[in-house]
N, C-alpha and C positions, 0 to 999 in steps of 0.2 A: 232599388227596391224601395217600395212606397211603406210607409208606417201607416199608413191612414192619414185619415182625417182629425187634423190637430183641433182642439178646442180653443177659445179665447177666453172661457172661462178662468179663474184663476184654480192653484190648486193649494188655497190653504181656505180654513174656517175662520169663518171673524168672530170673535168674542170683544163683543165693546168694554169699554171701562165700567160703563154704567150695569153692564149686567156683571162684572165680575166686584164689584162695590156692592151691590144689591143682597139683602139679607137673606133672600131667597136660596141664591147660589152660593153663599156662606152655608146654609143648613144643607147643599146634598151633601150627601156621601162619596166619597171617589169612583166608587161604582159607576152610581147616576150621572157624574158628571163625562166619564168613559163614556158613556152608551148616548147620553147628552151630543156630544163630540161627534159620534158617527152617525145621529141622525141627522145633524148638521153639514158632515160630510155629503152628506145625499143631497143635500138643498143644492140648486143650480139657478135660482133667481126666478124661475118660472113657475116651481112647485111649493109645494108646502103650506096650500088654501085646502080649503074641505073639498073642493071641488077638482083638486090639482094636488092630492096628497103625498109626501115622502114615503117611499116604500123600503122598510129596510129589512132583511129578516135575522131571527136572532144570528144566526151563523156568522154573520158580517161583525157581531158584536165583540166578539174575542173572549168572551165570557160564559162561565155554566147558564145554561136556561133559567135557572133558579134566580142568578141573581140577575140576570137582566132582567126578570119579572119585576121583581122587586123594584130596581131601579126604574123601570117602567111605570111603576105606580107611586113611586115618590116625585116622578116628573110629572105626574098629569096632575097630582095632591097639590102641587109647588105653583100651578100652570104654566110648565114650559112646555106642554106639549097637549095635545087631546088625540083619542082614539077617532081616528074616522072608520076604519074598517078593522076588525080582530081576523085576523088567519087563525089557522088551526085545521079545520077541516083538509083536506088534502095538500097538508103542507104550504098553502099559501101564505104569504107573510103579511105582517101588520103593515098597514097604512095609517099613518101622523101628520098631523096639521101643527105647526109651529102656533104659539100663542106667546104673548105680552101679559100675561095676567100676572106673571112672578114679579112686573114691576109695585102691583098692591099689595103682595103677603107680607104679612110681617109674622115675626114669631110672638107662640103664644102667651099672653101673661101668665106668668105663676106668682102664688103665693110665694113669700118671705117664711123661710120657717124659724119662728121665733122658738125661743126655750122658755118654758116656764118655769 
């Protein structure tokens, strides 16, 4: 019995130390990290660009749709992904482009609260 064609692609998601130590990654909520890993799981080396986006439906994320929506908004705001095409109509999945803008993100400066 044949199990089908096997791929030579790695069966893991690569997270660089540079990414893990970045202020943008440290600012992510756990749900956003889970969603980002699911999107990266769909990356095969040839996709993840505007012309060949990663397609990942909400059902593969393993979280409630409202939680996924908030996590995706956070990933866009911090520069991890960009929507190429939003799904919704006729149950089409969203398409994402991987971005490197997170490297330049800095946490907002806050004023120290001084007591008078």
